[in-house]
C-alpha positions in Angstrom: -0.1 0.2 -0.5 1.3 3.5 -0.5 0.7 5.9 2.0 0.2 9.1 -0.2 -3.1 7.0 -1.9 -4.0 6.1 1.7 -4.2 9.6 2.9 -7.1 11.2 3.2 -6.4 15.1 4.8 -4.3 13.7 8.2 -1.6 16.1 9.4 2.1 14.9 9.2 1.5 13.8 13.1 -1.2 12.0 14.0 -3.0 11.7 17.3 -4.0 8.0 19.0 -7.6 9.0 17.1 -6.4 10.1 14.1 -3.4 7.0 14.2 -6.2 4.2 14.6 -8.9 5.6 12.2 -5.5 5.7 9.6 -5.4 2.2 10.7 -8.9 1.2 10.6 -9.4 -0.1 14.1 -11.3 1.5 17.1 -9.2 3.4 19.0 -9.7 1.2 22.8 -7.7 -1.3 20.1 -5.4 0.7 19.9 -4.6 2.2 22.8 -4.7 -2.1 23.7 -2.4 -3.8 20.9 -1.0 -1.2 19.6 0.1 2.1 21.2 1.8 -0.4 23.9 4.1 -1.9 22.6 8.0 -0.6 22.3 8.5 -0.7 18.8 6.3 1.9 17.7 7.7 5.2 17.2 6.3 8.0 18.6 7.0 11.8 18.6 5.9 13.5 21.9 5.3 16.9 21.7 4.4 18.1 25.6 2.6 14.1 27.1 1.3 14.3 24.1 1.6 11.3 21.7 2.1 11.9 17.8 2.2 9.1 14.6 3.3 9.1 11.9 1.9 7.4 9.0 4.7 6.2 8.0 5.9 4.6 11.3 2.0 3.5 11.8 3.4 1.2 8.6 6.6 0.4 8.8 5.0 -0.8 12.5 1.7 -3.0 11.0 4.3 -4.2 8.1 6.9 -6.0 10.7 4.7 -7.2 13.2 1.9 -8.7 10.8 1.5 -12.7 11.4 
């Protein structure tokens, strides 16, 4: 999947809700199965985590079964 084809009008740094929407999963599932994983790259702005689409795609491709 090409990231450029999958983007709607997302900003470069995604919030938790935007990241879960980008992946097509519920925000609670994102918190439980993806967000807590140490292998997910995140960018901290103060106490708020932000994610890039590239880091999300890389994480999914690396950990897919």
